[in-house]
N, C-alpha and C positions, 0 to 999 in steps of 0.2 A: 640816685645819687647818694641822698639821704643815708641809704646802705653802707656805701663806700666810705663815709666818713665815718660812720661808727665804726666799721671793720678794723680800721687803721689804728684804732685805740691798743688793739689786743696786742701786737706786736712789737711793740717798739722796747727795745732790747739795747742795754749796753752796759755789759757787768762784767767786763773783761772775759767772758764766753764765749767770744767771738773769737779768741786766740789762744782758749787753752788746751792743755794735752790730758788725753787718758793713756795712753799704752807707754811712749817713750816721752824725754822732752825735746821740745823744740830745738832747733840748733840757735834760733835764737834766745839768749839764756834768759832774758825777761820777761820769759811769757810763764804763766805759773801753770805747773800741773794740776788738773782738776780733780787727778785720783792718784792719793796720796803715794801708791808701792811706786810710781812713776818717776817720781824723783830719785830715787837711788839710782838711777843710770845715768846721769849727772855726773860729766867727766871734769869739771873743774868748781873751784872755790868763784864765787860771784855776787856784788851787789849791782844792782842796777834799778833805774828809774823809768819810768814811762808817760807819756801823755797821749789820751785819744779824745777825736773831738767827732761830733755828727749830728748831723742835720734832716729829718727827713720832712718830707712835703705831700701831702694826699692829693689828690685828684680836682679838689676845689682851692688849692692852695693854702689850707692853714700847715702852719710850721711849726714842727716842735726839735729841741733840742736836745745834746744829753755830752758829758765830759765827765774825763774818767783821770784820775790822778792816782798813780799807784808808785810803789817801791817795793823790793824783795832783795834778800840775803836766800843762798844757798848756798851748803857746803858739808863737807862731811865731819861729823863729830868724832867717831871711833872707826875701828878698824872696819866694821860691817853696819853703822848705822848714819845717815845722811837725813841733812834736813832742809826744808825751806820754811822761811818765814816771809809773810806776804800782808800789806797792808794797800788801801786803795780808799779813794772817796768817789761817789760819783753823784753828781749833780745832772737832774733831770726837771724840765720843763716841758710840759707839754701844753698847745694851745688849741681848742678848737673852734669854729662858729657859735653863734650865740643858740642855736638851737640844739647845742652839745655840752653846753659850758659846765656842765656837771660830771663831765669826765676829763677836764683839766687835772692836769696833775705837778704840783712842785713838790720835789723832794729832793733831800739830801740822804745818802747812804755812807755812812764808814765802817770797814770792815777788817778786818784783821784775820788771818787763817794761817795756822802752822800744820805743815805736813814733817811726818816721821816714818823714815823707810829702813828695814832692818833686811839686810842679804842674807841669804842661806843656799848651803848647795856648792856642789862640785861646780866651778866655772868653765863657759867654753871659751875658745879664744877670742880675746879680746875686750872681756869683761872679768870682774872683781870677786862675781857670785854669779849664781843659776837663777835664782828669782828670788823677790823683794818681797815681803808683807808690808803695808803701810797701814798710819791710822792718819786722821785728819782732826783738829777743832777748829770751828770757828765761831765769832762772836761780832757784832755790830749792832749800831745803832741807828733806825731809819727815823727822818725828822721829815714828816709829811703832810703837806695842808688837806684838810678835810673837809667837806661841805655837807649842810643838813641839804634836804632836797622836801618837794612835796608832787605826788601823784597825783593829776587832775584827769578827766575822763572826758576828751572835748569830742564834739561832733565831726567824724568824717568828710562831711560834705556841706552844701551851705544849708545855714537854718531857715524853716519859714516860719513869716510872721504872720498873723490872721487876726481880722479884728471881728469881733462877735457882735451881729445886732441885735442878738436875745439875751435873756439873762444866763448865766452871769455876764454882764457886758465887761467889754475890756480888749486891750491887745494883750495877744501870746505871743511867744518865740519857741518853736519846739524842734526838735531833731529828727527828720524822717526814716530815720534807722537805729534801732538799737545796739547797734556793734560800735559803740562809741570806743576812740581809742586812746591809749593811756600816754598820757605825756608829763615827764620829768622837769620842773624848775628848779633851779639849783638857788638855794637858798645861803645863809650866812655861813662864815667859814672859821676854822681854828687849826693850828696848828697841835699834834699829835705824834708821841715819841712812842718807838715802837723797838723792844729789843729782839733780833734775830740771834739763833745760834744754831749750829750746824757739828753733827760726827759721822765721819767716814771712815771707811774701812774696805780695803781691797789688795789684790795681790797683781802682779806683774811677771810673767814665766819667759825666760828666753827658752823656747821651743827647740831653735836648730838655726846656727851659725847665726846669720842677720835676722833672723824670724822672731817677734815676740807677740805675747799676748796677755790681755788683761782683763779682771772683770772685779767691780765694786759696787759699794753701795753708800751712801747720803743719807742721813735725815737732818731734816731743816726744822726748826719749830719758830714762830713769834709768840710772842704774848698780846696780849690786849691792850690797846692803846685808849686813852680816856681823853677828854677834851668839853669843856665848858663852852657853850657855842652860843651867841647872843644874837636874836632875830626881832629889831626893834623893843618892844618892852619885856620881852620874854626870853629867860634865859634858862638852856636846857643842857644837863650833862649827859654826853655820849659815849659809848664803850663800843669800840671798833674791836669788834672781837680776832683774835689769833687762831694760829693754824700749826697744822703738823701736816708733812707730807713727803715722800721715797723719792730718793734718784737712784736709778740704777744706771751702773757706767759698762761697757765693754767694747771690745774690738781687737785688732792687730795693726802689728805694724813692721816694715822690713827697713833697717837703719845701718849706718857705717859711718863709724866716728873715727875709723883707725887712721892714726897720723902717716901722710906720707903717699896719702892716697885721696883721690875727689871723696869728701863726704856727701851724703843723701841720706833723706828721710822720709819713709811713704807711710802716710797712716790711714786706716779709715776704722773709725769708729761711732759709738753711738751714746745718747742717754736716753732713758725714758722715764717718767715720772706721770704717777695716776693720779685722778683726779681726787680733793680731797675738800669737804664742805664742814664748815664749825656753824652749825644753826644756831641761831637767835633763839632765846627761851621761849619768847612769844611774837607775833607780828606785831610789834610796839612802835615802828618808827614813825606811826601817825599819830599816837595818842599824848596829849598830853598832861594827864594824870598820874605817868608811870615818873619817878623819880631820875631814874636814870634809862634811856633808853639805850637798844643792843641791836647794834648791825652787824648779819651775817657776813662771815667770810668764805670765798669759794675759791679755791686754787685749780685750775684748768687742767685736764691732760694735754700732754705733750711728748714728743719725740724729737730728739735732734740728731740728725745726722752729717757726722764730720769728716770732709776729704781733704785730706793735708798732704804739701809734695814740697819739700827742700832740697835743692842740692847746690851744690860749688862745680860751677861750671868748666874750672881750669883746676891746675895743681899750683898757683901761686903761692908765694908764702904768705901773702897779704888774702886771706881766705874772705871771697865774696860769694855770699850766699842767695839764692833766687828763692823766696819765699810766696807761696801758692797753699789758701787757703777757699775751701769752699763749705759753707757752712748753711743746711737745710732745716728749718722749724717747722714744723705742722702742730695745728692742735685739732686735735682728735675730734673734740666737740667742746662748744661753750654757748651759752644762751646769752642773751641779751633781751630787751624791750620789745623789739621788733623782730623776736622769733628764736629759734633754735640754728645753728652754724654748724657744719662740718667741714674738717679738712682745709682749713686757712693754711697757708704756706707762705712761710718768708724765707727767701733767699739773699744770699750775703757773700759776697767775692772779697776776699781780701789778699792781694797782691804786693809786693814790694820787696826791699834788694837789703841782706845785713852783712857789713863791713867790718873785719876785725881785724884788729892790729898783730903780726906777727910775732911769735913767741911764744912763753909758758903765760906770761903775764902783761897785760895790755889793754888798751881801751877797744870798744866796739859801738858801732853806733848801726842803729836800724830804721826803716822807714816803710809805713805800708800804707795802700790806698784802700777807701773801703767803700764797693759799691752793693747798695743794697736794695731789693722791688720786694714788694706782698701780692699775694696772691688769693683769688676768693677761689677756690675750685669748686663748691657746690654750696647750694641752704638747701631750707627746708621749710615748706609754711607757704603763705601767700605772696611774698616779697623773693621766692626764688631765680637765682640765676642758672640758667642752663649752662654756662661754660664757663672757663677758668678766665677770669676779668682781673688785670691789676689795678690795686687800690692804692698804693703808696711806692715812693721811690725817695731814698737818701742815701747820701754820700759823706765821707769821715775820711780822716787822717788819724796813723798813729805813729808817733816818734818813740824811740827808748836809746836810753844813753847806758852801756854795760862797762863794768871792769873786771876784768879775770884776774886773780889773785896767782 
C-alpha cells in the first residue's frame, strides 16, 4: 500500500489540458486550442470564462484538490488572421500521509497564452481557407512551496540488542542485514517563484470535405527558483533548477459546423513529450559547507491520447450540444525512492452539455462532469506488481459561460 500512495503523486493534473483541442476547436467556445493553428477554424468572435474544480483520493483516503479559473477572447483580426488570448490561474493542494509528507504540494500557477493562426490556400466548401499555420507564446508564474529533506538509511527488520560479558563490555544494537532502506524525512519549507514560458508552432489542414489533420510542437522552459530555508538555527539557500522539454501534437478530426444542419465534431489526437533532466552540479543536497545547494529537476516522459465527440442531437434553433471527452495519459518510465516504474495510466472522462442562444450573437452555457481513475500497469524491482491495479480516483466539475458577438 505504500507503493500505491506514492504512485498517486505522479498523475495529479488539472491545467485546462483536460479539455484542450489540437486539430479543430471545440464546439464549446470556452475551450483553448492547444495547437495554435486550430484557432483559425473558429466560426465566431467569442468572450468567455470558465471554472473547474477537482478532488482526488488515493486508496488510503489521502485527499488532494485543484481548481482552475480561466477566461479567453477569440476573434478574427484580419482577412486571414485569427487569434486566441487566454489567461488562467490554477491552485493545487496535495496532501499525503506523514510517511510521504515530502511529496505534499501547494502551488499557484498564473498563465497567459496567445495563439495566432494565418490561413492560406483555396478553401473547400464551408471554410474560408484550405489550411492554417499558427504560432503560440505562453508565459506564467508558478508560486510553489518547496521543502528540504534528509535521507536516512533505516534497518528494514527488527534490530538486535546484545550485552557483552567480555571486553569490551556493554550493550550494543545492530541491524542483522546490510541492506538498509533509504527513508526521506521532510524538513523546513519556503515558497519559490518560477517563471515558465513556451513557444509553439503548428499546421492544420482541411484534407477533404469534413476531414482535418494537424501537427505541431511546443517547447517549454522554466527558470531556476531560489529560496532561503531555515531549519532550527541553520539557514541555507536552495536553488531548485529549471528545465526545458519538448511536446509534439498530432491527430485528425471530422467536423461539420455548417448552418442549417446538425453540428458535430469528432477528434482523435496525441501529445508526446520526451524525458528531460537538468542535473545539479554535484550531489550537494546534504552538504552544509556549500553556500547554495542545487536540486536536480526531472521531467518524465509521457504520452496523452485524446478522444473527443461533440454533436447536436437536433436542428433546433437553440443549439444543444452533447460533449464527451476521454483522455488517457501514460508515463512511460519514472523513478522513485521505491524503485523504477513503467506504464502508469491516468484515465479521465469528461461528459456534459452546452446550450447556445439562437442567432448570430448570444449567450452560451456549458457544464461538464469529470471522472478520473489512475492505474499502475507494471513495475520493476523487489516491489513489483504483476497486474493492473487502481491506485486512486477523482471527480470534478467544469462550468463555462460564453458570449458570441
